[in-house]
C-alpha positions, 0 to 999 in steps of 0.5 A, spaced: 871 152 685 873 146 689 880 146 692 885 141 689 886 135 695 894 133 696 894 127 700 901 127 704 904 120 707 910 121 712 911 118 719 915 124 721 910 129 724 915 135 723 915 134 715 907 133 715 907 140 719 911 143 714 908 141 707 901 142 710 904 150 712 906 150 704 900 148 701 896 151 705 899 158 703 898 155 695 890 154 697 890 146 697 886 141 701 891 138 705 890 131 708 896 127 712 897 120 714 902 117 718 902 110 715 900 107 708 898 100 709 891 102 708 892 106 702 886 103 697 881 105 703 885 112 704 884 113 696 877 111 696 875 116 702 879 122 700 879 122 693 886 126 692 888 130 686 896 128 687 900 124 693 906 125 696 909 119 699 915 118 703 919 111 702 921 110 709 914 110 712 912 104 717 909 097 716 908 096 708 913 102 706 911 107 700 914 103 695 910 097 696 904 102 697 905 105 691 905 099 687 898 097 690 895 103 688 898 103 681 895 096 681 888 098 682 885 101 675 881 106 680 887 110 682 893 108 678 892 115 674 893 119 680 900 123 680 905 120 685 911 124 688 916 120 692 920 124 697 925 121 701 932 122 703 934 115 700 940 116 695 936 111 690 930 115 690 931 116 683 931 109 681 926 107 685 921 113 682 923 110 675 922 103 678 915 104 680 913 109 675 912 115 680 910 121 677 916 125 680 921 125 686 923 130 691 930 129 695 929 130 702 931 136 704 927 139 699 927 146 696 921 149 698 920 153 691 922 146 687 916 143 692 911 148 690 913 147 682 912 140 683 905 140 686 903 145 681 906 141 675 901 135 676 895 139 680 893 144 675 
């Protein structure tokens, strides 16, 4: 059986390492990218089952990247989980129609459960 693919966008290498370790333990295939300005090309090449997107990421930012993705019929169905320390994360998540959000620092069990909810 093919492993489900989790694509994580964050410019913080420590966060990427922690997320990768957690998800590797759960038997997911994990791809990490530190910037999101090429999100459409990334999605075409990686074909993720779910995306975790930091809001505060260089260049166009997570919010704009998700808007681009949601405007594309080929990718708008992919679940997106925003994760950020931004106090407005819930509001932003609603505004861009993200599937879910996790406020940093996040609880590891909540992180695992959120991924499982959207990738079964």
